N, C-alpha and C positions, 0 to 999 in steps of 0.2 A: 793495735788495741788502744782504745781511748781510756786514759787514766782519769778517774773521777774522784779519787781520794784527795783530801786536803794536803797540800805540800807546803812546808814552811818556807818563809822568805829566804832563809839561809840555804836551803836546798835548791831553790829556784835560781838564785842569783848567778852561780857559776855557769849554768846552762844559758841563761839570758845573755851574759857577757860574751860567752863563746859564740853564740849565734850572731850577735851584733858584729863581732870581729870578723867572722866568716863572711857576713854580708858586705861589710866595708871592703874587705879584700876583693871580693867578687866584683863589686861595683867600681873599684878602681880600674878594672879592665873593661867592664861593660860601658861605663860612662853614665852621665845623667840621662834620665828618660822621662816618660810621661806615665803617670799612674792612672789606671782605669779601674774604677770600682763598680760593682753591680751585683745583682742577685745571683746566687748559686742555683736558684729554683726555676729559672726560665728555661723552657724546652727549646730545642734547636729549631722547632717549627714556628716559634713565636717571632713576631716582627721585631721585638727588642733584640733578639739574637742576631738577626741580619744587621741591625743598626750597630751592635757591638762589633761585629766583624768589620763593618765599614770603617768604624773609628780606628780599630787596630791597623787596618790596611793603610789608612791615610797617615797615621802617625809613623808607620814604617817607611812610607814613601818620603817623609820629611827627613829620613836618616836617623831617627831617634828610636831607642829601645822602647817597647811597650812593657810596662810593669803591671802585672795583674796577680790575682790571688792564687792562680794555679789550679783552681777547682773547676767545677762544671758551670753551666749556665752562662751568664754574661762574662764571667772571668774567662771561661773557655773561648767565648766568642771573640773577645779582644785578643787573646793569645793567638787564636786561629787566624784572624785577619792579618796580624803581623807575620806570623809564620808562613802563611801561604803567599804573602807578598815578598818573601825572601828577606824579611827584616829580622831584627833581634827581638826575641819574644821571651821575656823573663817571667817565671812563675815563682811566687813566694808561697810555697805550699805549707799547709798546716793540716793535721789530721783532726777531723771533726766527725760527729755522728753521721751527718749527711754528706760528708766529703771525705771518702775513704781512699780515693785514688787521685793521682795527679792527672790533669788533662794532658793529651799527647802532643799538644802544639807549643812546646817550649824548646827554645834553643839553650836556655840557661835555667836550671832548676835549683832553687835553694829551699831548704826544709827547716821548719821551725816547730818547736814544742810550745812556745809561748807567744801570745799576741803582742806582748810588750816589745820584744825584739823584732817581730815581723813588721809591726807598724813603724818602728824606727827605720826599717829598711825602705819602706815607702817614702817616708817624709824627709829623710836625709838625702835622697837621690832622685828627686822629681823636680822638673822644671814647670810642670803643670799637672792639674788633676782633672780628670774627666769622670763625672759621676753619673752613671747610668741608673735606671730605676733599681731599687733594692730595698732590703729590709733593715733590721736592726744593725747588722754588721756594716752595711753601706752607710747608714746614718752615723754610726760611730766614726767611721773613717772620714766622712764629710765634715762633721763637727770638730774632729781633732785637727783636720787641715785648716779650717777656719780659725780655730783657737791659736794654733801655732803661728799663723801668719799675723793675726790680730795682735798677739803679744810679742811680736818681733823675735820669736824663737826660731823662725824660719824666714828666709827672704820672701818678698812678695812673689806671688805666683797666681796665675789664673785658676779659678775653681769654677768648672763649667758643669752646670746641671743640664743634662740632656733629657728632654721629654717635658714640654711645657705643661701638658695636661697632668702628668704624673706629679710634678713638683709644685704646681700652682698653689695647692692647698697649704703646703708647708710654708711657702713664701708669704701667703696671706697671714698665716698664724704668726710668723716672725714679725711682720709689720704691726699686726694688731696687738700683740702681747709684748714682745721684747722691745721693739722700737717705741711703742706707745708708752711703756713704763720706763723708758730711758735705761733699759738694761744693756742696750747697744746704742751706738750712734748711727746717724744716717749714712755716714761714710762706710760703716761696716757692711752695709748691703752692697756697696760697690765692689766688694771682694767676690761677689757671686754673679755669674752670667747664666741666664736661663735661655735655652735655645733648642730648636729642633733641627737646625741647619748644620750639617757637617762642615760646610765652608766656614762658618763662624768659629768652629772648634779649631780648624786648621789655621785660620788667621790669628787667633789668640795665642796658639802655641808658637807660631812664627814670631810674634811680637815678644813672647817670653824668651825665646832663644836670643833675641837681640839685646834685651835689657837686663836679664837676670845676671847678677854678679856671681862669680865663683863657679861657673860651669867648667868642669874639667873634662878634657877629651879622654876618650877611652885609650887605654894602653894597647899597643898591638899584641895580637895573639889571643 
């Protein structure tokens, strides 16, 4: 059941801390992975779903865990691609009105009550971010990834926007408004790669494996 009542910060904090600790312990065994973000509302028959599966499969073939939201749509697609390729498929599950069950394509399932702790699990354990088409939740994850890397709160990592037609308008707005008004610098745009080519995604992830500091291997078991 979804809780809609206001909960005080004092009540939230113990759960948030416990969820972060549980995730940290899990990822000590799972190892660093690739986060894949995208809409929960995409049907399995949609071309974006097939694209998400392909992304998940190719990440798994690199020997890296796929980290997705555990819900339906493109989260399921990424988990499914990794799962069916025999890779490690991590779901960071949270109960929402439109997402009441976990997708079945997870080798590792973590459950969260709060977005604060769930998002920390994505950003503390990712070598790269693949951003498929999505709505407000996907945009939230995209811009938090950019902000954490821009402010040096997380190490540099590729942020890959998949779907040139889908993302082109956002990129135009960023240039016309944020860059034009000097709210960001030209180099900030270099943090983003826009592509339709899965080979570009694979190449950028491979480069990240080589250059990103602090990558810890998974513990056995």
